[in-house]
TORBA-170601 format. One record per residue: residue in one letter; x, y, z of N, C-alpha, C in turn. Coordinates in steps of 0.02 Angstrom, whole numbers, plus 50000, padded with zeros to 5 digits. Each point is the difference from the previous one (the first is absolute). Last residue first. Layout:
+--------+-------+-------+-------+-------+-------+-------+-------+-------+-------+
| lumtor |  n_xx |  n_yy |  n_zz | ca_xx | ca_yy | ca_zz |  c_xx |  c_yy |  c_zz |
+--------+-------+-------+-------+-------+-------+-------+-------+-------+-------+
|      A |     X |     Y |     Z |     X |     Y |     Z |     X |     Y |     Z |
...
+--------+-------+-------+-------+-------+-------+-------+-------+-------+-------+
//
This chain:
+--------+-------+-------+-------+-------+-------+-------+-------+-------+-------+
| lumtor |  n_xx |  n_yy |  n_zz | ca_xx | ca_yy | ca_zz |  c_xx |  c_yy |  c_zz |
+--------+-------+-------+-------+-------+-------+-------+-------+-------+-------+
|      T | 49022 | 48247 | 48936 | 49983 | 50060 | 49958 | 50018 | 50076 | 50041 |
|      A | 50128 | 49727 | 50020 | 49946 | 50062 | 50034 | 49991 | 50054 | 49956 |
|      R | 50050 | 49723 | 49967 | 49999 | 50057 | 50001 | 49971 | 50073 | 50021 |
|      P | 50046 | 49726 | 50084 | 49949 | 50075 | 49942 | 50008 | 50043 | 50004 |
|      L | 50165 | 49791 | 50074 | 49966 | 50019 | 50026 | 49967 | 50067 | 49938 |
|      P | 50083 | 49752 | 49950 | 50014 | 50066 | 50018 | 49946 | 50040 | 50004 |
|      R | 50027 | 49769 | 50117 | 49993 | 50013 | 49942 | 49996 | 50099 | 49981 |
|      G | 50041 | 49819 | 50192 | 50042 | 49985 | 49964 | 49989 | 50026 | 49910 |
|      T | 49895 | 50037 | 50231 | 49955 | 49933 | 49952 | 50058 | 49970 | 49957 |
|      D | 50041 | 50176 | 50148 | 50035 | 49964 | 50034 | 49931 | 49922 | 49977 |
|      T | 50168 | 50176 | 49882 | 49937 | 50012 | 50037 | 50023 | 49925 | 50036 |
|      G | 50158 | 50102 | 49880 | 49993 | 49972 | 50068 | 49948 | 49983 | 50012 |
|      V | 50053 | 50164 | 49791 | 50055 | 49997 | 50065 | 50011 | 49974 | 50068 |
|      D | 49942 | 49964 | 49717 | 49985 | 49969 | 50072 | 50058 | 50036 | 50066 |
|      A | 49995 | 50139 | 49752 | 50002 | 49929 | 50013 | 49970 | 50011 | 50076 |
|      D | 49982 | 50192 | 49871 | 49993 | 49915 | 49965 | 50030 | 49945 | 50039 |
|      E | 50015 | 50214 | 50122 | 49931 | 49990 | 49945 | 50000 | 49979 | 49948 |
|      C | 50205 | 49996 | 50175 | 49937 | 49999 | 50033 | 49935 | 49997 | 49939 |
|      V | 50203 | 50005 | 49897 | 50001 | 49946 | 50035 | 49931 | 50008 | 50032 |
|      H | 50032 | 50183 | 49868 | 50004 | 49930 | 49976 | 49991 | 49969 | 50047 |
|      A | 50058 | 50175 | 50105 | 49955 | 50004 | 49975 | 49955 | 49958 | 49936 |
|      L | 50248 | 49988 | 50075 | 49932 | 50008 | 50064 | 49947 | 50002 | 49965 |
|      R | 50139 | 50061 | 49843 | 50009 | 49932 | 50045 | 49956 | 49967 | 50032 |
|      G | 50005 | 50244 | 49945 | 49981 | 49944 | 49939 | 49969 | 49920 | 50009 |
|      L | 50137 | 50154 | 50139 | 49945 | 50005 | 50019 | 49964 | 49982 | 49953 |
|      M | 50194 | 49972 | 49942 | 50027 | 49978 | 50084 | 49910 | 49989 | 50014 |
|      A | 50089 | 50139 | 49835 | 49985 | 49911 | 49950 | 50002 | 49977 | 50072 |
|      R | 50027 | 50210 | 50054 | 49934 | 50010 | 49959 | 49987 | 49918 | 49985 |
|      H | 50212 | 50049 | 50118 | 49922 | 50010 | 50022 | 49927 | 50001 | 49985 |
|      R | 50198 | 50011 | 49877 | 50009 | 49944 | 50040 | 49942 | 49999 | 50034 |
|      V | 50042 | 50206 | 49898 | 49975 | 49967 | 49939 | 50010 | 49929 | 50050 |
|      Q | 50062 | 50167 | 50119 | 49920 | 50009 | 49957 | 49986 | 49923 | 49979 |
|      Q | 50226 | 50036 | 50069 | 49941 | 49966 | 50064 | 49934 | 50011 | 49991 |
|      A | 50174 | 50105 | 49841 | 50000 | 49938 | 49987 | 49943 | 49940 | 50083 |
|      V | 50044 | 50227 | 50008 | 49960 | 50015 | 49905 | 49962 | 49926 | 50013 |
|      E | 50136 | 50081 | 50183 | 49958 | 49997 | 49994 | 49963 | 49971 | 49963 |
|      L | 50204 | 50025 | 49960 | 49981 | 49929 | 50045 | 49929 | 50007 | 50000 |
|      L | 50102 | 50192 | 49905 | 49978 | 49942 | 49958 | 49992 | 49947 | 50021 |
|      G | 50014 | 50201 | 50139 | 49932 | 49989 | 49957 | 50001 | 49969 | 49948 |
|      N | 50143 | 49953 | 50217 | 49991 | 50048 | 49981 | 49960 | 49981 | 49942 |
|      H | 50135 | 49882 | 50221 | 49923 | 50021 | 49965 | 50029 | 50070 | 49976 |
|      L | 50161 | 49867 | 50107 | 50017 | 50028 | 49920 | 49938 | 50018 | 49966 |
|      A | 50024 | 49953 | 50256 | 50042 | 50049 | 49968 | 50016 | 50019 | 49948 |
|      G | 49842 | 49836 | 50088 | 49989 | 50042 | 50015 | 50039 | 50087 | 49969 |
|      G | 50081 | 49762 | 49959 | 49906 | 49995 | 49978 | 49990 | 50086 | 50006 |
|      A | 50196 | 49910 | 50129 | 50002 | 50023 | 49911 | 49925 | 50020 | 49968 |
|      G | 49977 | 50011 | 50273 | 50072 | 49926 | 49968 | 50006 | 50044 | 49903 |
|      R | 49758 | 49988 | 50175 | 50084 | 50016 | 50004 | 50009 | 49986 | 49936 |
|      L | 49784 | 50041 | 49982 | 50017 | 50009 | 50078 | 50050 | 50012 | 50014 |
|      P | 49847 | 50015 | 49757 | 50013 | 49978 | 50048 | 50038 | 50024 | 50071 |
|      H | 49749 | 49949 | 49869 | 50067 | 50062 | 49993 | 50056 | 49969 | 50048 |
|      E | 49741 | 49933 | 49906 | 50056 | 49976 | 49985 | 50063 | 50045 | 50034 |
|      D | 49711 | 49953 | 49958 | 50028 | 50059 | 50012 | 50090 | 49959 | 50040 |
|      F | 49703 | 49962 | 49902 | 50072 | 49966 | 49980 | 50045 | 50039 | 50016 |
|      I | 49730 | 49960 | 50000 | 50039 | 50080 | 49998 | 50087 | 49941 | 50032 |
|      L | 49739 | 49919 | 49882 | 50079 | 49961 | 50039 | 50027 | 50087 | 50004 |
|      L | 49734 | 49945 | 50005 | 50070 | 50022 | 49955 | 50054 | 50021 | 50042 |
|      T | 49775 | 49807 | 49989 | 50050 | 50048 | 49997 | 50051 | 50039 | 49979 |
|      N | 49729 | 49899 | 49985 | 50054 | 50016 | 49986 | 50042 | 50020 | 50059 |
|      G | 49755 | 50019 | 49972 | 50023 | 49903 | 50023 | 50073 | 50004 | 49975 |
|      G | 49954 | 50260 | 50061 | 49955 | 49962 | 49964 | 49997 | 49915 | 50021 |
|      W | 50199 | 50078 | 50082 | 49972 | 50052 | 49917 | 49934 | 49946 | 49993 |
|      P | 50197 | 49990 | 50231 | 49935 | 49993 | 49952 | 49975 | 50020 | 49961 |
|      R | 50241 | 49994 | 50071 | 49945 | 50026 | 49997 | 49949 | 49987 | 49959 |
|      L | 50274 | 49937 | 50081 | 49932 | 49964 | 49992 | 49954 | 50042 | 49996 |
|      E | 50279 | 50062 | 50022 | 49935 | 50014 | 50012 | 49951 | 49967 | 49964 |
|      M | 50281 | 49957 | 50003 | 49955 | 49987 | 49997 | 49920 | 50008 | 50019 |
|      A | 50297 | 50075 | 50004 | 49915 | 49977 | 50033 | 49928 | 49998 | 49959 |
|      I | 50297 | 49984 | 50050 | 49968 | 49987 | 49934 | 49910 | 49985 | 50048 |
|      R | 50296 | 50075 | 50026 | 49956 | 50010 | 50050 | 49933 | 49979 | 49934 |
|      A | 50262 | 49944 | 50001 | 49947 | 50057 | 49987 | 49953 | 49987 | 50025 |
|      T | 50283 | 49948 | 50018 | 49923 | 49968 | 49992 | 49967 | 50053 | 49995 |
|      G | 50248 | 49946 | 49889 | 49989 | 50039 | 50079 | 49924 | 49972 | 49983 |
|      L | 50200 | 49923 | 49835 | 49943 | 50075 | 49998 | 49958 | 50033 | 50063 |
|      R | 50131 | 49807 | 50059 | 50063 | 50080 | 49972 | 49954 | 50021 | 49950 |
|      G | 49831 | 49829 | 50099 | 50077 | 49993 | 50020 | 50046 | 50089 | 49974 |
|      S | 49764 | 49970 | 49993 | 50018 | 49954 | 49957 | 50071 | 49986 | 49965 |
|      D | 49745 | 50025 | 50181 | 50057 | 50011 | 49997 | 50043 | 49966 | 49952 |
|      A | 49770 | 50081 | 50037 | 50041 | 49956 | 49989 | 50042 | 50019 | 50006 |
|      E | 49793 | 50058 | 50162 | 50059 | 50017 | 49965 | 50045 | 49951 | 49992 |
|      L | 49704 | 50030 | 49990 | 50064 | 49980 | 49990 | 50045 | 50016 | 50032 |
|      E | 49714 | 50043 | 50031 | 50069 | 50018 | 49966 | 50059 | 49965 | 50018 |
|      L | 49733 | 49998 | 49962 | 50048 | 49954 | 50024 | 50071 | 50042 | 49979 |
|      V | 49693 | 50022 | 50046 | 50074 | 50038 | 49978 | 50064 | 49949 | 50027 |
|      S | 49740 | 49944 | 49977 | 49995 | 50072 | 50000 | 50078 | 50044 | 49975 |
|      A | 49918 | 49743 | 50059 | 49955 | 50033 | 49915 | 50020 | 50078 | 50014 |
|      P | 50113 | 49897 | 50202 | 49966 | 49958 | 49940 | 49940 | 50037 | 49963 |
|      E | 50211 | 50088 | 50127 | 49963 | 50009 | 50004 | 49947 | 49976 | 49952 |
|      S | 50264 | 50007 | 50092 | 49953 | 49984 | 49960 | 49925 | 49993 | 50022 |
|      R | 50290 | 50116 | 49985 | 49957 | 50007 | 50027 | 49933 | 49959 | 49956 |
|      R | 50226 | 49966 | 49971 | 49991 | 50058 | 50074 | 49916 | 49998 | 50032 |
|      V | 50151 | 49790 | 49840 | 49949 | 50019 | 50021 | 50007 | 50065 | 50055 |
|      V | 50210 | 49915 | 49832 | 49956 | 49994 | 50049 | 49950 | 50056 | 50017 |
|      T | 50183 | 49883 | 49809 | 49941 | 50030 | 50028 | 49947 | 49998 | 50059 |
|      R | 50240 | 49964 | 49819 | 49983 | 49949 | 50074 | 49954 | 50063 | 50003 |
|      N | 50161 | 49924 | 49796 | 49963 | 50028 | 50044 | 49954 | 49991 | 50061 |
|      H | 50215 | 49965 | 49771 | 49972 | 49970 | 50072 | 49987 | 50040 | 50035 |
|      L | 50039 | 50025 | 49742 | 50039 | 50032 | 50055 | 49939 | 49962 | 50083 |
|      T | 50114 | 50010 | 49727 | 49950 | 49957 | 50024 | 50004 | 50009 | 50090 |
|      L | 50065 | 50090 | 49709 | 50024 | 50006 | 50063 | 49931 | 49932 | 50034 |
|      P | 50015 | 50050 | 49763 | 50053 | 49958 | 50038 | 50017 | 49982 | 50059 |
|      G | 49775 | 50112 | 49970 | 50048 | 49991 | 49918 | 50041 | 49944 | 50016 |
|      L | 49879 | 50042 | 50187 | 49992 | 50039 | 49948 | 50062 | 50011 | 49949 |
|      R | 49859 | 49849 | 50205 | 50021 | 49996 | 49918 | 50028 | 50087 | 49979 |
|      I | 49964 | 49894 | 50281 | 49936 | 50047 | 49964 | 50053 | 50000 | 49931 |
|      E | 49964 | 49837 | 50217 | 50041 | 50013 | 49971 | 49966 | 50049 | 49934 |
|      Y | 49938 | 49924 | 50256 | 49991 | 49974 | 49941 | 50061 | 50046 | 49950 |
|      R | 49862 | 49932 | 50277 | 50053 | 50037 | 49968 | 50006 | 49964 | 49928 |
|      L | 49828 | 50104 | 50190 | 50032 | 49945 | 49964 | 50063 | 49996 | 49985 |
|      A | 49839 | 50046 | 50261 | 50056 | 50032 | 49920 | 50001 | 49933 | 49943 |
|      A | 49876 | 50123 | 50260 | 50005 | 49966 | 49954 | 50029 | 49999 | 49953 |
|      G | 49932 | 50161 | 50141 | 50055 | 49962 | 50045 | 50027 | 49911 | 49959 |
|      V | 49722 | 50080 | 49998 | 50073 | 50072 | 50001 | 50036 | 49954 | 50056 |
|      D | 49858 | 49877 | 49808 | 50027 | 50030 | 50100 | 50034 | 50019 | 50010 |
|      P | 49888 | 49878 | 49795 | 50054 | 50065 | 49994 | 49983 | 50044 | 50083 |
|      W | 50085 | 49778 | 49966 | 49995 | 50047 | 49940 | 49907 | 50024 | 49993 |
|      R | 50166 | 49867 | 50191 | 49953 | 49992 | 49958 | 49990 | 50080 | 49966 |
|      G | 50245 | 49914 | 50102 | 49933 | 50042 | 50029 | 49929 | 49978 | 49941 |
|      E | 50261 | 49980 | 49877 | 49963 | 50017 | 50099 | 49956 | 50036 | 50011 |
|      D | 50091 | 49961 | 49788 | 50048 | 49974 | 50023 | 49977 | 49996 | 50097 |
|      P | 49882 | 49936 | 49724 | 50009 | 50014 | 50063 | 50059 | 50003 | 50063 |
|      E | 49986 | 50030 | 49692 | 50000 | 49932 | 50078 | 49982 | 50044 | 50057 |
|      A | 50033 | 50032 | 49731 | 49975 | 50037 | 50050 | 49986 | 49932 | 50032 |
|      R | 50110 | 50018 | 49775 | 50010 | 49960 | 50033 | 50005 | 50032 | 50109 |
|      A | 49973 | 50170 | 49791 | 50017 | 49919 | 49990 | 50015 | 49956 | 50051 |
|      T | 49903 | 50283 | 49898 | 50034 | 49957 | 50051 | 49996 | 49937 | 49975 |
|      G | 49919 | 50184 | 49857 | 50082 | 49985 | 50011 | 50024 | 49942 | 50072 |
|      V | 49783 | 50128 | 50029 | 50044 | 50022 | 49919 | 50050 | 49993 | 50007 |
|      V | 49776 | 49921 | 50140 | 50066 | 50068 | 50025 | 50043 | 49956 | 49937 |
|      W | 49805 | 49858 | 50005 | 49982 | 50100 | 50003 | 50068 | 50030 | 50005 |
|      D | 50001 | 49756 | 50020 | 49926 | 50014 | 49928 | 50026 | 50050 | 49989 |
|      G | 50135 | 49921 | 50195 | 50022 | 50029 | 49954 | 49967 | 49990 | 49925 |
|      Y | 49896 | 49993 | 50249 | 50037 | 50055 | 49977 | 50054 | 49984 | 49917 |
|      R | 49845 | 49849 | 50107 | 49998 | 50026 | 49931 | 50040 | 50071 | 50005 |
|      E | 50039 | 49866 | 50194 | 49999 | 49948 | 49928 | 49967 | 50027 | 49928 |
|      A | 49959 | 50102 | 50231 | 50050 | 49996 | 49957 | 50034 | 49975 | 49957 |
|      D | 49769 | 50128 | 50075 | 50051 | 49896 | 49972 | 50029 | 50010 | 49981 |
|      S | 49866 | 50199 | 50061 | 50023 | 49966 | 50057 | 50034 | 49934 | 49998 |
|      L | 49902 | 50149 | 49817 | 50064 | 50027 | 50046 | 50028 | 49939 | 50057 |
|      V | 49788 | 49937 | 49897 | 50058 | 50012 | 49955 | 50065 | 50017 | 50031 |
|      R | 49809 | 50036 | 50109 | 50016 | 49915 | 50004 | 50057 | 50015 | 49939 |
|      W | 49919 | 50176 | 50011 | 50011 | 50006 | 50057 | 50050 | 49919 | 50037 |
|      V | 49835 | 50089 | 49812 | 50075 | 50028 | 50005 | 50046 | 49982 | 50031 |
|      D | 49789 | 49943 | 50088 | 50024 | 49957 | 49900 | 50059 | 50012 | 49982 |
|      E | 49864 | 50146 | 50165 | 50042 | 49921 | 50035 | 50014 | 49957 | 49962 |
|      P | 49927 | 50232 | 49912 | 50047 | 49976 | 50012 | 50023 | 49935 | 50023 |
|      A | 49866 | 50011 | 49810 | 49981 | 50024 | 50062 | 50087 | 49985 | 50047 |
|      R | 49971 | 50008 | 49722 | 50002 | 49955 | 50074 | 49965 | 50047 | 50037 |
|      R | 50099 | 50103 | 49773 | 49940 | 49961 | 49995 | 49986 | 49950 | 50062 |
|      I | 50170 | 50191 | 50015 | 49999 | 49949 | 49971 | 49937 | 49969 | 50012 |
|      L | 50158 | 50236 | 49974 | 49938 | 49982 | 49963 | 49995 | 49908 | 50027 |
|      R | 50187 | 50175 | 50071 | 49990 | 49956 | 49927 | 49933 | 49961 | 50028 |
|      H | 50209 | 50201 | 50062 | 49977 | 50008 | 49983 | 49954 | 49933 | 49982 |
|      R | 50233 | 50110 | 50092 | 49976 | 49973 | 49927 | 49926 | 49973 | 50040 |
|      V | 50262 | 50120 | 50053 | 49917 | 49986 | 50039 | 49969 | 50014 | 49923 |
|      A | 50251 | 50039 | 50074 | 49980 | 49970 | 49980 | 49935 | 49974 | 50012 |
|      M | 50125 | 50226 | 50066 | 50048 | 49944 | 49968 | 49900 | 49961 | 49976 |
+--------+-------+-------+-------+-------+-------+-------+-------+-------+-------+
//
């Protein structure tokens, strides 16, 4: 299944700040447009976001629900893509020196996505995940991730 790792030059608490900001979802999830809260308070368990994914001429209306949330440690989501099915998306944030090793794991749960899953789709997922984790690292490392002072966070060494 699609598992990727990325070292992000910020502490896990800083990465969590970005992951827990529903308004930043489209900044790092590739193809996401018009993300908005659906229910609950993101990223509490049971909270959900509604958003569109654009793949060329195709627009998918998706909903993602938080299934597990352990601040600065674990975020597990279930993404529902309608007829394409659902997927489990798990992000584990491990302290790595003053940085974060983010382990990203996505695999289909139900529906056509699971039935049609094959090596070619796996390669496409890996390409998308590489881009997505690059965007997440950029948002965390190069932008203000919500400090109380309003200044960017210092880089971890």
